[in-house]
C-alpha positions as a Python dict, from the first residue, in 0.01 Angstrom:
ca = {
    (1, 'M'): (0, 0, 0),
    (2, 'Q'): (140, 45, 352),
    (3, 'N'): (-20, -100, 660),
    (4, 'T'): (-108, 206, 875),
    (5, 'T'): (-239, 19, 1179),
    (6, 'P'): (-19, 34, 1489),
    (7, 'P'): (157, -288, 1586),
    (8, 'V'): (-16, -498, 1850),
    (9, 'T'): (190, -527, 2166),
    (10, 'D'): (-69, -699, 2384),
    (11, 'P'): (-122, -1063, 2280),
    (12, 'G'): (-464, -1069, 2445),
    (13, 'F'): (-543, -1333, 2702),
    (14, 'K'): (-237, -1459, 2892),
    (15, 'L'): (-195, -1730, 3146),
    (16, 'P'): (-1, -1636, 3457),
    (17, 'G'): (369, -1701, 3406),
    (18, 'D'): (336, -1725, 3024),
    (19, 'E'): (631, -1519, 2909),
    (20, 'K'): (637, -1695, 2570),
    (21, 'A'): (315, -1519, 2458),
    (22, 'V'): (463, -1179, 2543),
    (23, 'A'): (784, -1261, 2354),
    (24, 'D'): (589, -1384, 2048),
    (25, 'A'): (379, -1066, 2043),
    (26, 'A'): (688, -846, 2064),
    (27, 'R'): (856, -1041, 1783),
    (28, 'A'): (544, -1017, 1561),
    (29, 'A'): (522, -642, 1622),
    (30, 'S'): (884, -584, 1526),
    (31, 'A'): (871, -801, 1209),
    (32, 'P'): (794, -616, 885),
    (33, 'A'): (450, -685, 741),
    (34, 'P'): (445, -875, 409),
    (35, 'A'): (354, -656, 114),
    (36, 'Q'): (8, -792, 36),
    (37, 'A'): (139, -1143, -36),
    (38, 'N'): (-201, -1314, -13),
    (39, 'T'): (-409, -1083, -232),
    (40, 'I'): (-516, -1176, -582),
    (41, 'E'): (-631, -917, -829),
    (42, 'V'): (-883, -1033, -1087),
    (43, 'A'): (-895, -836, -1408),
    (44, 'P'): (-1101, -909, -1719),
    (45, 'V'): (-912, -1098, -1985),
    (46, 'A'): (-873, -911, -2311),
    (47, 'G'): (-1079, -1076, -2585),
    (48, 'A'): (-1299, -1279, -2348),
    (49, 'P'): (-1667, -1280, -2443),
    (50, 'V'): (-1876, -1046, -2233),
    (51, 'T'): (-2184, -1268, -2259),
    (52, 'D'): (-2029, -1579, -2106),
    (53, 'T'): (-2283, -1771, -1898),
    (54, 'S'): (-2146, -2001, -1634),
    (55, 'S'): (-2275, -2353, -1594),
    (56, 'R'): (-2382, -2265, -1239),
    (57, 'D'): (-2617, -1996, -1372),
    (58, 'L'): (-2760, -2237, -1628),
    (59, 'A'): (-2812, -2505, -1362),
    (60, 'I'): (-2993, -2260, -1133),
    (61, 'G'): (-3208, -2140, -1423),
    (62, 'A'): (-3295, -2498, -1519),
    (63, 'A'): (-3391, -2578, -1160),
    (64, 'V'): (-3613, -2270, -1137),
    (65, 'F'): (-3775, -2360, -1469),
    (66, 'L'): (-3846, -2717, -1353),
    (67, 'V'): (-4003, -2588, -1032),
    (68, 'L'): (-4222, -2357, -1240),
    (69, 'L'): (-4328, -2648, -1462),
    (70, 'V'): (-4439, -2845, -1156),
    (71, 'V'): (-4634, -2545, -1027),
    (72, 'Y'): (-4792, -2492, -1370),
    (73, 'F'): (-4898, -2857, -1380),
    (74, 'F'): (-5094, -2806, -1058),
    (75, 'V'): (-5237, -2481, -1198),
    (76, 'R'): (-5341, -2672, -1510),
    (77, 'N'): (-5522, -2933, -1299),
    (78, 'A'): (-5701, -2664, -1099),
    (79, 'Y'): (-5802, -2483, -1420),
    (80, 'V'): (-5940, -2803, -1572),
    (81, 'H'): (-6135, -2877, -1255),
    (82, 'H'): (-6271, -2521, -1253),
    (83, 'M'): (-6382, -2553, -1616),
    (84, 'V'): (-6555, -2887, -1555),
    (85, 'V'): (-6741, -2739, -1258),
    (86, 'K'): (-6859, -2458, -1491),
    (87, 'R'): (-7018, -2727, -1713),
    (88, 'V'): (-6755, -2724, -1988),
    (89, 'A'): (-6702, -3058, -2160),
    (90, 'P'): (-6413, -3251, -2002),
    (91, 'S'): (-6232, -3286, -2336),
    (92, 'S'): (-6248, -2911, -2399),
    (93, 'A'): (-6145, -2837, -2042),
    (94, 'G'): (-5849, -3074, -2075),
    (95, 'S'): (-5739, -2910, -2400),
    (96, 'A'): (-5772, -2565, -2246),
    (97, 'G'): (-5569, -2680, -1947),
    (98, 'W'): (-5285, -2809, -2165),
    (99, 'L'): (-5286, -2487, -2368),
    (100, 'L'): (-5264, -2291, -2044),
    (101, 'F'): (-4970, -2509, -1935),
    (102, 'V'): (-4788, -2461, -2267),
    (103, 'G'): (-4851, -2086, -2269),
    (104, 'L'): (-4721, -2035, -1917),
    (105, 'S'): (-4422, -2261, -1987),
    (106, 'F'): (-4312, -2071, -2297),
    (107, 'I'): (-4345, -1732, -2131),
    (108, 'S'): (-4154, -1862, -1829),
    (109, 'A'): (-3881, -1999, -2054),
    (110, 'A'): (-3838, -1655, -2208),
    (111, 'A'): (-3827, -1491, -1866),
    (112, 'V'): (-3578, -1740, -1720),
    (113, 'L'): (-3347, -1708, -2021),
    (114, 'A'): (-3363, -1330, -1997),
    (115, 'I'): (-3274, -1343, -1628),
    (116, 'I'): (-2987, -1588, -1678),
    (117, 'N'): (-2807, -1372, -1934),
    (118, 'A'): (-2997, -1079, -2080),
    (119, 'S'): (-2727, -972, -2325),
    (120, 'K'): (-2716, -1319, -2481),
    (121, 'F'): (-3075, -1446, -2464),
    (122, 'L'): (-3285, -1129, -2463),
    (123, 'T'): (-3276, -1091, -2840),
    (124, 'F'): (-3560, -1073, -3086),
    (125, 'A'): (-3466, -1408, -3243),
    (126, 'I'): (-3491, -1594, -2912),
    (127, 'T'): (-3746, -1406, -2701),
    (128, 'A'): (-4003, -1315, -2966),
    (129, 'P'): (-4089, -1673, -3072),
    (130, 'L'): (-4112, -1791, -2711),
    (131, 'V'): (-4339, -1505, -2607),
    (132, 'A'): (-4547, -1530, -2927),
    (133, 'V'): (-4615, -1903, -2885),
    (134, 'G'): (-4689, -1847, -2515),
    (135, 'L'): (-4939, -1569, -2578),
    (136, 'I'): (-5108, -1759, -2863),
    (137, 'A'): (-5145, -2064, -2637),
    (138, 'L'): (-5291, -1853, -2355),
    (139, 'V'): (-5545, -1688, -2585),
    (140, 'A'): (-5632, -2028, -2733),
    (141, 'A'): (-5682, -2166, -2382),
    (142, 'L'): (-5938, -1894, -2313),
    (143, 'F'): (-6126, -1958, -2638),
    (144, 'V'): (-6117, -2338, -2615),
    (145, 'G'): (-6240, -2323, -2256),
    (146, 'R'): (-6547, -2120, -2360),
    (147, 'R'): (-6699, -2398, -2571),
}
């Protein structure tokens, strides 16, 4: 690939009496440009797995999941408080709160894994059990909280 830009003859800002800058600019303009010496071309390696997940992606996913667990813990506490105010027994409200926490956690785990690497983790063997346990726990939280 040829460099089609015209050579720069003006070095820019010059101090009065600075002939060295003019000489350096003229020398740089007359020198041939290197043929893309600093470029690196990245091509996929033949035989490399397509579903490779970097450790950086896993670390970000784990951090997001931990933040969600902290948020769900506060949601659980608010739900338990709401149930106790509605005159549900504290033991039933506590059980319903933990079921809500588990349900939200399992569904979030499935979502985070699917976002990290969909081609690897968004399979029936991985996603279906996580979503099934999450939905069962959420439905159980609604029924336990009604007692």
